[in-house]
C-alpha positions in Angstrom: -75.9 -10.4 12.7 -74.0 -11.7 9.5 -74.5 -8.9 7.3 -73.6 -6.1 9.7 -70.5 -7.8 10.6 -69.5 -8.4 7.2 -70.1 -4.6 6.8 -67.9 -4.1 9.9 -65.0 -6.1 8.7 -64.8 -5.2 4.9 -61.4 -3.4 5.1 -59.8 -6.8 6.6 -59.0 -9.8 4.5 -61.2 -13.0 5.6 -58.0 -14.6 6.1 -56.1 -11.7 7.8 -55.7 -13.5 11.0 -53.6 -16.1 9.3 -51.1 -13.5 8.4 -49.0 -14.8 11.7 -48.5 -18.1 10.1 -44.4 -17.7 9.8 -41.3 -19.4 10.4 -41.8 -22.5 12.4 -45.6 -21.9 13.0 -46.1 -22.3 9.1 -44.2 -24.8 8.3 -45.8 -26.8 11.2 -48.9 -26.6 9.2 -47.4 -27.7 5.7 -48.9 -31.3 4.8 -45.8 -33.2 4.9 -47.1 -36.4 2.4 -47.1 -33.4 -0.2 -43.2 -33.3 -0.6 -43.8 -36.8 -1.9 -45.0 -35.2 -5.0 -43.1 -31.7 -5.2 -41.3 -33.0 -8.1 -44.3 -33.5 -10.2 -46.3 -30.0 -9.1 -45.3 -26.8 -9.4 -46.0 -25.7 -5.6 -43.5 -27.1 -3.1 -44.5 -27.6 0.8 -40.6 -26.7 1.7 -39.8 -23.8 -0.1 -41.3 -20.8 -2.0 -41.3 -20.7 -5.6 -42.0 -17.4 -8.3 -44.6 -17.8 -10.7 -45.6 -15.4 -13.3 -49.0 -13.8 -13.6 -50.3 -14.7 -16.5 -53.9 -12.9 -16.2 -56.1 -10.6 -14.6 -59.8 -10.8 -14.5 -61.9 -8.1 -12.6 -64.9 -10.0 -11.0 -66.7 -7.4 -8.9 -65.9 -4.0 -8.1 -62.8 -4.9 -5.6 -62.2 -8.7 -6.6 -60.0 -10.0 -9.0 -59.0 -13.6 -10.5 -55.4 -13.7 -10.9 -54.0 -16.5 -13.1 -50.7 -17.5 -12.7 -48.7 -19.8 -15.2 -47.4 -23.1 -13.8 -44.7 -25.2 -15.8 -46.1 -26.9 -19.0 -47.7 -30.0 -18.0 -47.5 -29.4 -14.5 -50.4 -29.2 -11.9 -50.1 -26.7 -9.0 -50.2 -29.7 -6.2 -53.2 -28.4 -4.4 -56.0 -31.0 -3.0 -59.3 -30.9 -1.2 -59.1 -29.2 1.0 -55.7 -27.4 1.3 -54.2 -23.4 0.4 -51.1 -22.1 -0.2 -49.0 -19.1 1.3 -48.1 -15.7 -0.7 -44.6 -14.1 0.3 -43.4 -10.6 -0.6 -41.0 -7.9 0.6 -43.2 -4.9 1.9 -43.8 -2.0 4.2 -46.7 -3.6 6.3 -47.0 0.1 7.9 -45.9 3.7 6.1 -43.4 4.6 8.8 -41.7 1.3 8.1 -37.7 2.1 7.1 -37.5 -1.2 5.5 -39.7 -3.9 3.8 -40.1 -7.0 5.5 -41.4 -10.5 4.6 -45.2 -10.6 4.4 -47.1 -14.0 4.7 -50.8 -14.3 3.5 -53.0 -17.5 2.8 -55.0 -18.0 -0.2 -57.3 -20.8 -1.4 -56.9 -21.6 -5.4 -60.2 -21.6 -7.3 -58.7 -23.7 -10.2 -59.2 -27.3 -10.1 -56.8 -29.5 -9.0 -55.8 -31.2 -12.0 -55.8 -27.9 -14.0 -52.3 -28.2 -16.0 -50.2 -25.0 -16.7 -52.3 -22.5 -14.6 -53.3 -21.4 -11.3 -56.0 -19.4 -10.4 -56.3 -17.0 -7.0 -59.4 -15.1 -6.4 -58.4 -11.7 -4.2 -60.4 -9.0 -2.8 -58.6 -5.8 -2.8 -58.8 -4.0 0.2 -57.5 -0.5 1.2 -55.6 -1.9 4.2 -54.6 -5.3 2.7 -51.0 -5.1 2.3 -50.5 -8.5 0.2 -53.6 -7.8 -1.7 -52.8 -4.3 -2.9 -49.2 -5.6 -3.8 -51.1 -8.5 -5.8 -53.3 -5.8 -7.5 -50.1 -3.9 -8.4 -48.5 -6.8 -10.5 -48.4 -6.6 -14.1 -48.7 -9.6 -16.7 -45.1 -11.0 -16.5 -44.5 -10.0 -12.8 -44.2 -12.7 -10.2 -45.7 -14.0 -6.9 -43.7 -16.1 -4.5 -46.2 -19.1 -3.3 -45.4 -22.3 -1.1 -47.9 -25.2 -0.4 -49.8 -27.0 -0.3 -51.3 -26.4 3.4 -53.6 -28.8 4.8 -57.1 -27.9 5.8 -60.0 -29.8 6.0 -59.2 -33.7 5.1 -62.1 -34.1 2.8 -63.1 -37.7 1.6 -65.7 -38.7 -0.9 -69.1 -39.3 0.8 -67.6 -38.8 4.4 -70.5 -36.9 5.2 -73.8 -37.4 3.8 -75.1 -33.8 4.2 -72.6 -30.5 3.9 -73.7 -27.2 4.9 -71.6 -24.1 4.4 -71.9 -20.8 5.3 -69.4 -18.4 3.4 -69.0 -14.4 3.0 -67.1 -12.7 0.6 -63.9 -14.2 -0.4 -64.7 -17.2 2.0 -66.3 -18.8 -1.0 -62.8 -19.9 -2.2 -62.3 -23.0 0.0 -66.4 -23.7 -0.1 -65.9 -24.0 -4.0 -62.8 -26.2 -3.9 -64.9 -28.7 -1.8 -68.0 -28.0 -3.9 -65.9 -28.7 -7.2 -64.6 -31.8 -6.0 -67.7 -33.4 -4.9 -69.7 -32.5 -7.8 -66.9 -33.7 -10.2 -67.1 -37.2 -8.8 -70.0 -39.2 -9.9 -69.5 -41.7 -6.9 -69.9 -38.7 -4.1 -73.3 -38.5 -3.6 -73.0 -35.9 -0.9 -75.4 -33.1 -0.2 -74.4 -29.5 -0.5 -76.3 -26.5 1.1 -74.3 -23.1 0.9 -75.6 -20.0 2.4 -73.5 -16.9 0.9 -73.6 -13.7 2.1 -72.4 -10.3 0.3 -73.2 -6.6 0.5 -75.0 -6.3 -2.6 -75.6 -8.5 -5.8 -72.8 -7.0 -7.7 -70.2 -8.0 -4.9 -71.5 -12.1 -5.3 -68.1 -13.4 -6.3 -68.1 -16.1 -8.8 -72.0 -16.2 -8.8 -72.3 -17.5 -12.3 -70.4 -20.2 -11.8 -72.0 -21.3 -8.7 -75.5 -20.9 -10.5 -74.2 -23.6 -13.2 -73.3 -25.7 -10.9 -76.5 -25.5 -9.1 -78.4 -26.0 -12.2 -76.4 -29.0 -13.3 -76.8 -30.4 -9.8 -80.3 -29.3 -8.7 -80.6 -32.7 -6.7 -77.3 -32.1 -4.9 -76.1 -28.7 -4.9 -78.1 -25.8 -3.1 -77.1 -22.0 -2.9 -79.1 -19.5 -1.0 -77.6 -16.1 -1.7 -77.8 -13.1 0.9 -77.6 -9.6 0.3 -77.7 -6.4 2.4 -78.8 -4.1 -0.5 -80.5 -6.0 -3.3 -80.8 -4.2 -6.7 -84.1 -2.4 -7.1 -85.1 -2.6 -3.7 -85.6 -6.3 -4.0 -88.3 -6.3 -6.4 -86.6 -9.0 -8.3 -84.4 -10.5 -5.7 -85.3 -13.9 -4.6 -82.6 -14.7 -1.9 -82.1 -13.2 1.7 -81.9 -9.7 2.6 -80.5 -8.0 5.4 -79.1 -10.2 8.5 -78.4 -14.1 8.4 -80.5 -15.6 11.0 -80.7 -18.3 13.1 -84.4 -19.3 11.4 -82.6 -19.0 7.9 -79.6 -21.2 8.9 -81.8 -23.6 10.3 -84.1 -24.2 7.0 -80.8 -24.6 5.0 -78.3 -26.1 6.7 -78.4 -30.2 7.7 -79.2 -30.9 11.6 -76.4 -31.8 13.8 -75.4 -35.0 13.6 -72.8 -37.7 13.0 -73.6 -37.5 9.4 -73.2 -33.8 8.9 -70.9 -31.0 8.9 -71.1 -27.2 8.2 -68.4 -25.3 6.7 -67.7 -21.6 7.5 -65.5 -19.3 5.9 -65.6 -15.3 6.0 -64.2 -12.0 7.6 -63.4 -12.2 11.5 -66.9 -10.6 12.2 -69.0 -13.2 10.3 -67.1 -16.1 11.8 -67.9 -14.1 15.4 -71.9 -14.0 14.4 -71.9 -18.1 13.0 -69.4 -20.1 14.6 -66.9 -17.9 16.6 -63.5 -17.5 15.2 -60.6 -19.6 15.4 -58.6 -20.1 18.5 -55.3 -17.8 19.0 -53.2 -20.7 18.1 -55.2 -21.4 14.9 -56.9 -24.5 16.7 -60.4 -24.6 15.5 -61.5 -23.5 19.1 -65.1 -23.5 20.9 -68.2 -22.9 18.6 -70.3 -20.2 19.4 -72.9 -17.7 17.6 -75.9 -18.7 15.7 -74.6 -22.4 15.4 -74.3 -23.1 18.8 -77.9 -21.9 19.3 -78.6 -24.1 16.7 -77.2 -27.2 18.5 -73.7 -27.7 16.5 -70.6 -28.4 18.4 -66.9 -28.8 17.2 -67.8 -32.6 16.1 -70.0 -31.4 13.1 -68.6 -27.4 12.5 -65.4 -26.6 10.8 -63.7 -23.4 10.4 -61.3 -22.5 7.4 
């Protein structure tokens, strides 16, 4: 059950498992074509570069937007759908004698064509080594980044209907795809998002999502699910408690060649909805609620 799973893993990054993508394994995932434009973009797929923190903005009680400065006139090099990795010399455990390289992936929430800046939305966890490091940065401090790293190879109108199930910071890659679709008048893809959080106050970038839904009512629909709505749910119009099979069946596109369901969230949420990725970071078998609804690896993508 989704809300319970989110609660069980609130102390871990939704992408913590990807921390093992270091060395040769990380290099193998970097999109080779990106190197062609590395001279025109701020990020480089083959080397880490330092970027200065320009601004920090609190979004929820433990989630912040960090804006990093890019060279004047340059874009990040991020495309839909891709992410980047950050690196810092840190002590992963208190007993560590010396700092070691720590690498973590993040999906920028700024538009791919944004010039001069790059935004990362990061939830700061008590046990999050990298998230705590990023939170410790002051304006003017730098963070090493490398990318882009290829994720889902999205093309306009590749599907008629894309469903999305996100939890917490798992909204970041979803927003990347949503923005790409809704900013392109030629892309007619329908989008249905189910977004789960602990409370109303924990919903990340809700204003932005609501504006997009209001501007594209026939193309983009969002359904929020929270464990604890304000005022006992008196004024809440979304879902309460657990995300159920019936809830997903009512809002996601039916399984088929012209549909796709994207999933991203904490490991517990992934287990409940779709199953986690395989140990080698391949997509793995589809399990959980989506399997019960008839979906398989041909129409589910796990970020």
